[in-house]
N, C-alpha and C positions, 0 to 999 in steps of 0.2 A: 318622302320617306324620312322619317325622323333619324337623327344621327345614332341614336342608342340602338335603334332597330338594324339600322346599316351594320354597325359594328358588330352586333349580334350575329347577323348573318355571315360576315365576313369570317369571324372566328369559326362558326359551324361548318361553313363550306370548306374552309382551310383544314379543320380538323377531320372531316370526312375524307378529304383528299390525302392528308397525312396518314389516315388509318389504313388506306389501300395501299399507300406506298410502304408502310411498314410490314404489311402483310406479305408483300414481295421481298422485301429486305430480310425479313426472318426466314423466309422460305429458301433464299437464294443458296446457303451453305450445303442444304439437303437436296438442292436440284441441280446443282453444277457437276456433281460426279455421275449423275444419271446417265444410262446407256441411250443410244437414239431412240429406240423403241419406248422406253419408260419415260424419257422426257417428252415425246410426243403424246404420250397418253396423259402425263400430268398436266400439261399445257390446256388439255380440254377444260379444266376446272375454271378457266377465265372467260368462257363464252358468257356473254352478256355484260361483261365488265366495261364495255364501250360506254355504258350508261353513266359511268364515273365521270365522263366528260361534263355532264350537267354540273356536277359539284366543282369540278375544276374551274369551268368557265364561270360558275357563280362566285367562286373564290377570288377569281381575277377581277371581276366586275365590281362586286361589292368592296373589295380591298382598294382598288383604284378610286372608286366613288368616295370611300371613306377619307383616302389621302387628300382628295380635292376639298372635302368638307373641313378637314382639320388643318389646312395649309397654314392658317394664322398662328397655330401653336407649333412652333419649331421642333420641340422633342417629339411630340406625338406625330407630327408629319414626317419626320425623317423615318421613324420607325415604321409608320404605316407604308410609306413609300418603298422601304426596304423590303418589307413583307410582299408588296405588289410585285416588285422586282423578282424576288425569289420564286414567285409563282410563275412569272413570265418565263423566267429562265427554265424553269422545269418543263414548260411547254416547248421550249426551243430545243431541249434535249430530247423530249419525247418526239418531236418531228425529225430530229437528226438520226437518232439511233433505233427507238422503239417501233415507230411507225413504219420505217422501211423493213424492219425484221417481220413485222405483221404481214406487210405485203408481199414479202419474198417467200414466206411459208404459207400463204393465204390463211392468215390467222391461226398458224400452228395446226393445220390440217395435213400438211405435207412437209417434208424436210429435204430440201435441196443439198448438193454436195457441201456447201460452205456453212452448214447448220450450227456448227461449233461456233464459228464466229457470230452468227446472228444470235446464238444462245447467249454469248457474253455481251454483244451489245444490248440486248433485251433485258437481261438480268442486272447488268451494272448501271444501265440508264435508269431503271426503276429504282435502284439503291441510290442514285444521285437524286432522283426526284424525292424520295423519301427524306433525305437529309436536307433538301431546299424547302420541303413544306415544314419540316420540324423548325427550322429556321424562321420560316414565315409566321408560323403559330406562335413562336416565342417572341417575335417582334410585334405582332399584333397584341399579345398579352401584355409586354411592356408597354405599348403605346397607351392601353388602358390605364395602366398602374400610374404612369407618368402624368396623364392628363387629370387624374383624380387627385394627385399631390398637391 
């Protein structure tokens, strides 16, 4: 696969991942004050979002491969490696906070007694992921710019 195509895919997969993160981030202030019943109802809109894992995995793989391909170009390499690190960190946060909340609530079909703690973990971990994808997309874009200069 050519470097241009690899970079294009890295940017696109990261942008898709970031857009989903920003959807969560923008909804957060409106969802946090919801009652138990209302929150459970609203969470049903995320059915099928597990498919986003394809874009996230694609972002991680293509960004990592791009970093390997540009390792002889120090500025582009550092930025691309930083982007890959942001994507990887978003996955670490997901598996520490988001995934356990999904499991404890059976993907938000039931709410246990500690649902408010789970909601905080779920919402704020998505917010952190959005910030990390934003940083990753910025680093990828800068890597393209410094490599063209």
